[in-house]
N, C-alpha and C positions, 0 to 999 in steps of 0.2 A: 504494500500500500504506500502510495506517494503522499506524504504529509505536506502541509503548508510549509513547515520548516525545511523539509528536504527540497521543495520546489524553490524556496527563496535562496538556499545555498547553491543550487544548481545555476540559478540565474546570476548570482553573484560571481560564480566562477566564469560565466560566459561574458561578463561585463567588458565593454570596450575600455581598456585602460591605457593603451599606448598607440599612437599614430606616428608612423615614420613617413616622411616626405623625402623622396629621392630626387634630388635636383634642386638648385636654388633659383637664382634669377627672379624676375617679377612673379612668375607663376608659383614657385616654391615658397617665397617669402610672403606674398599676399595670402596664400593658403594658410601658412603657419600663423600669420598674424591674426586672421579672422578666427581660426580654430582656438588659438590661445586666449584671445580676448573674450570669446564666448564661453569657454569651458574652464573650470578651475584647475590649476596645476597642483594644488595640494588639498588635503582634507577629503571629506566624503564626496564621492562622485568625481574625483579628480581624473584628468586625462593628461598623460605625458605626451608632449609634441616634440619630435626630433626632426631636424633637417640634416640630411646627408648630402654633401657636395663633393664632387670630384675636384681635387686641387688643380687639375689641368683644363677644366672647361670654363670658359668665360662667357659672360652675357653677350648675346648677339647685338643688342642695343638698337634694334630697328623700331620696335613697338613704342614710339615716343609720343603718340597721341592718345588721349583718353576721352571718355564721355563724362558728362556731369556726375554720373554715378560714382566716380572716383572720390568726390568730396565726401560722400557718405561712407565709403570704404575707409578712407583715412581717419574719419571721425571714429568709426567703430574700433579701429586698431589703436587709436589714441595718439595720432601724429599731429603735431602742431603745424598749422598751415604755413605760417611764416618761416618756420625752420625747414619745412619741406621745400618751399619755393627757393629759399636760399641754397640749400644743399644740392638740389636737383636741377639748378639753373632753369627752373620752371617758368613758363609764361602762361597766361590765361587764354584758353582756346574757346571760341564762341561758335564753332561750326566749321563747315567746309565750303570753300569757293571753288566752283567747277569752271574751268576755262577750256573752251573749244570742244565740249562734249556733244553739242547738238549739230553744228554745221562746220566747226573749225574756223569760222570767221573771227576777225579781231574783236568784234563786239559780242561774241558768243560767251556770255557769262551768266551764271546763276548761283544762288546760295542755298545750302541746307543748314540753316541756323539752329541753335539749340533751344531757343525760345519758341513756344507753340504759337500758332497764328491767333490773332485777336479774335476773341469770342469762341475759341475752340473749347469743347467740341459741339456746343449747342447751336451756335450761329452758323449759318451757311453763307460764307463770305464769297466763295468762288464765283457763283453766278453773277453777282454784282460787280466783282472785279473784272470778269471777262466782258461784261456788257459796257462798263463805264470807265474803268480805271486801268485798263491793260496797257496804257502808255508807259506805266512803270511795271517792274517785275512783280511777280506774286509775293516774293519774300519782302520786297520793299513796301508793298501795300499793307501787309498784315503784321509786321514786326519792325521795330526800330533797329534790330540787330544787324541787318544787312548794311545799312548806312553807317552804323557804328563801326563795323568791320572795315568798310571802305575808307574810313578816316583813321584807322589804326588805333581806335580807342579801347580803353579798358571796360569790362563789364561791371566795374564797381569802383567806388572811391576808396582811397587809402585808409580813411578813418572808419570804415565799416568793420563790423566784427568778422572774425575768421569764418570762412565758408559762406557768409552772407553775400547777397548780390543784388544788383539792379536788373541785370540780364543774366540768364542762365549760362554757366560756363563749366568747362573741364580744364584740362591742362595739356601743354606740351612739356615734355620732361626728358631728362637724360636718363635712359633706362638703366645704365650701369650704376650711376649714382643712386638711383631709386632703389635698386636691389641692395646696395650697400647700406643705405639708410634703414631700410626695412629690417635687414639682418641685425644691425646694431640695436634697433628698438625692440625687436622680438626677443633677442637673447638677454638684453639688459633690463627690460621692463616687463616682459610677459612670460619669462621663464622657459622660453623655447631652448632646447638643447641643440647644439650645432656640432657636427662631426665632419671633418675633412678627411676623406678616405675614399678608396676605390672599391666599388662592388665587383667582386670576382666570381660570385656564384649566387644561386638562389636555392634555398632549401624548401622542398615541396615540389611535387610533380605538377605538370600543367593541368591535371584533372582534379586538383585539390587546392585548398587555400595555401597561400604563401606562409610558410612558418617563420622564415627569417632570411636575412641577407648575409652572405659570407663576405667579409671585408678583408682587404689586403693586410691591414694593420690591427684592426680592432676585433677580429674574430667574428662570431655570429651575433647579429643584431636581430632580436625577435620583436614582433609587434602584433597587434590585432588587426590594424588596417594599414595598408601601404598606398601612398599616393604617388603616382608616376608623373613627375615634372621634369623628365629627362629630354624634353624637346622632341625633335624629329626622330631621335634614336628610339624613343618609346620602349625603353629597356624592359619594363615589366609587362605592360599591357599587350605589346606586340612581340617583343623578344622572347618573353617567357610564355605568355598565354596565347600568342598567335592571333590576336584580334586585329584584323586588317582594317584598312580604310574603305569607306564608301567613296569611291573616286568621283570627283566633280569636274574633271578637266574637259568633259564634253559640254559643260554649261558655262563655266568661267575658265578662260584659256590661259591666263597669266600663270607662269610657273618659275620665273626667274627675275632677278633684280640686280641692279648696280646701286649700291648705297654709299653715300659720302657724308662727311661732316665738314661743313664749310664755315670758317670764321667770318665774322663781320669785317668789312674793310674799315669801318668807322665804329668804335665800340659803343658810341651813344646813338647809333642809327636806329631807325624805326624797327619795332618788333611787330610783325604781322599778328592780327587778332584771330586768324583762322588758319586751318590747313589749306594750302593751295594745291589743287589737283588739276594738272594741265594735260589734256589729252594729246597723244602722239599717234603716229601711224600704226604702231603695234602694241600700245599700252598707254601708260600715263606716268607723269612725273609728280612725285609728292614733294612738297616744299613747306617746311614748318620752321617757325622762328622760336628759338629758345633765348635765354637772356644773353648768352655769350657766343652763340653760333647758330647756324641753320642746319637742319637735317634735310638733305636733298637726295632723292634717288629716283630711279626709273624702273618700274615694274612692267614686265612685258611677257609676251608669249613666244617661246622658242620655236614654235611652229610657224610663226609669221615673220620673224626677224632673227638673225644670228647674233651672237654675243658681241662681236666686234662692232657691228652696226648699231646695236643698242647702246654700247658705250659711247660711240660717236654722238648719238642723240643726246645722251646726258651731258656730254661736254658742250654741245651747242647750247643747251639750255643754261648751263653754268656761265658760259661766256657772255650770254645775253643779260645777265643779272647785274643790277647796281648794288653797290655796297657789299661786295664779297671779296675775300682774299683767297685766291686759288693756288698760290705758290706751293703749298704743302698738301694740297688735297689729293688723296689717292683712293678713288672708288674701289670698293671691294665687291666681288660677286657673291650672290646668294642664290640658292636653288631650293625649291619646295614643291611638294606634290599637293595640288588642291584636293582636299577631301576631309572627311571626318570619320571617327571610329564607328564601326558597326555596333559596337557596345563600348560605353565609356567606363562603366563599372562592372567588373566581372569578378565574382567571388569576393575576396577581400582586397581587391586592387581597383583603384579608380584613377583615371587619367585626367590631368588638368593642364591647360596651356597647349603648346604645340604638340605634345604627345596625344592630346585629344583630337587635334585637327588644326588645319589652317587653310584658309581659302586665298585671300590676298589682302593687302593693307587698306583697301578702299573702305571708307567710313569707320576706320579704327576699331573694328570689331574684336580684334585679338585680345586686348587687355580687358574689355568688358566681359568677354566670355570667361576669362580667368576669375574676375570678380564674382560673376554670377555662380560659377561652379563652386568656388571656395566658400561663398556665403551659404549656398544650399547645403554643402557638406557640414559646415559649422552649425547651421540651424537644425539639421536633421541627422546629426551624427548618430549612428545606430547605438542604442543603449546596450544591446547584447549581440553576440554572433547570430542568435536565433532570428533577430529582426533585420539583419543586414541584407538579406536577399530581397526583403520587401522594400527597403529604402533604395536599394540598387535598381529595382525595377522602375520605381517612380523617377529616379534620377535619369535613367536611360531614356524613358519616354519624354521627359521634360527637355533634355538636351538634344535629342533627335529632332524634336519639333523646333527648337531654337535654331539649330544649324540649318534646317530646311528654310526657315524664314529669313535668315541672313542671306542665304544663296538667292532666294527670290528677290530680296531688296537690292542686293548688289547687281543682279542681272538686269533689274529695271533700268539702271543707268545706261546700260549698253543697248537694250532692245529699243529704247526710245530715240537713240541717236539717228540722225539723218546723214551721217558721214558716209561717203562712198569712195574716199580717196585711197583706201587699202582694203585688202581682203579681210583683214582683222575685224573691221567694223561691219562689213557685209556678213561675215560668218556669225557674228554675235546676234544678228537679227533673224537668223534662221529659226523658224518656229519650233523645230525639233530640238533646239538647244535650250528651251525654257520649260519649266514645269507646267503641268496641266493647271495647277492652282493659279499660277501667275497669269497664264493665258486667259483663264476664266475671269480673273479680276480685271484685267485690262478691257475685256468686253463689257463687264458690268460698269466700269468707271466711265465708259462713254456716255452713260445716262445718269449716273449719280456720283457724287463726290465721295472719295474714300472717307470712311467713318469708323469709329470703334466697333461698329457691328461687324465689320469685315475681319476683325482680329479678336477671336473669342477668348484667348487666354488672359489670365489676370496680369501676368507680367510679360507682355509682348516685347520681343527684342527690338522691334521698330514699330512705332505707333502710326496711326493713320495720318497724324500731322507730318511725319517724316515722308510718307508717301506723297502727300499733297505738295510738299516743297519740291520733290524731284519731278513728279508728273508735270506740274505747271511751270516749273523752272525750265523744263525741256520742251515746252510748247504743246503739251497734251491738251485736248479740248474735251470738255464734258458738256453735253447738251442736257442740262438738268430738266426734269419734268416740272410742269406747272403745278403749283400748290395753292390751296385755298387761302393760306396765309402768306402768299408770295409778296404782297405789297408790304406787309409788316416786316418780313424777313429782309426785303430789299432796303427798306428804310434803316433797319438795324445795321445791316452790313455797310451801308454807305456811311453811317455815323462811325462805325468801328474803323473804317479805312481813313476817314478824316481825322479821327482822334489819334490814330497811329502816326499820321503825318505830323500832327502837332507835338506828340510825345517824342518823335524822332528829332525834330528841331531842338527841343529842350535838351535832350541827352547829348546831342552833338555839341551843344554849347557848354554843357556842364561836366561831362566826363573827361578825365585825364587821358593822355595817350598811354599806351601799354608801357612804353619806356619810362615815362614820368612816374607811373604807378610803381613800376619795378624799382626805380631809384629811391623813392620815398620809403617803400616797404622794406628795402634791404639796407637802408642807411642805419647803422647800428646806433648812432647818436640822435636819431629823430624819434620823438615820442609817437606812440601808436596813432594818436589823433592829429598828427601834423597836417597842416593845410598844404594844398598843392597850387603851384603857380599855373 
């Protein structure tokens, strides 16, 4: 007979007590930070968190753009924003500016800002904008953020509290410094253990749970849950368990990049308020501004251009830029396979970061997927081994859905393009290269504006607001149906657009430049509520 006492003892023996994260970088240390901040390291119900890093593997340092979600992540971990900005050379990012994606003409520009459209989601502004206000872009009509970015302005005043804002923002950051800062905070403030050593073997067969990792110097490291943050090597999830990728190279073709770090020619020069994504014949160039340098790279399809030609394209872009110092710039090549794991959580192993998948850097989805995965693991960390399979099933369902939605949203940028100057853009418009779901939505949106009804999950990876910015930024037309309350909706929309114009003028006059904000924030001898010139 199984008594209540026996059952309690058995559950106690099965309790998840130790989590080992294999691999550091942004993925490993964000995961460690969120786990350690959420779960006690001592006392009843404590969970030990350990990060194992190879001494020979360095951070790639390309994932330098974040979403606004990073503000919440840093707050959960307990990172001071000013210290973070100072240490990581961070600047405030307000969205993405797309250059040349529609026709390739010199005036072909649109924004995907981080602030939602005026009146979203209840007011239907699109029909009124299309009918009366389309002399300005959709983003300019419904949010001040596009104009604020045009003027290189900050989304907040220096005297505002940490993480507060006038306009929604994320960050551009130095990924290497970010990982180092997280490492120091996690080990010194949150009790995370750190081990520098090489994994030489895995104890446990591929048809059972991992029992432990065999280390070159430290012997056997046992744990209840192992998190694979080993990047494209995917040492545990693929190397040990054989869980392969669901390849997406037939949908999104980019698989290589040339990446460079470019110093400013003038240290006090302008810092861009957004990521700049400039379309090329076989891919696109990213250009982001940090406090002391720019991160610039060309991501492209090796099926449409060779590596040497791609490097020449990057150099042409670099030489056309103002305020850069190119003397010591040495672009480095990167390769990746676009896809995501067929399973992210298998037995007692879960993949986070590039070991879980990577598509391409468009819209900076890499870091936010790390945040979302780490947050879900921290919030729903299995209490016992018995419940792990249930948590794993929910995790896999959630992240399969999220990856599919990322792919649809990124594909949207390509299928709406009218460019025909290369086979790359023509191939992207082939109907066979998009999902049935995206194809159906594009048919639906010819007659109704994207709304939250089109995205049923609680935490959608991209909202209907994001789809509106891309659709109407790229010239998509919606012939909305007539409504009984059409006059009232039109009057409301017209007021929202006029109010946005007024608010834009006010903010352009009041907000400091990104550089001015940076200088005041980082000046050690300036009080927190210093005024700005």
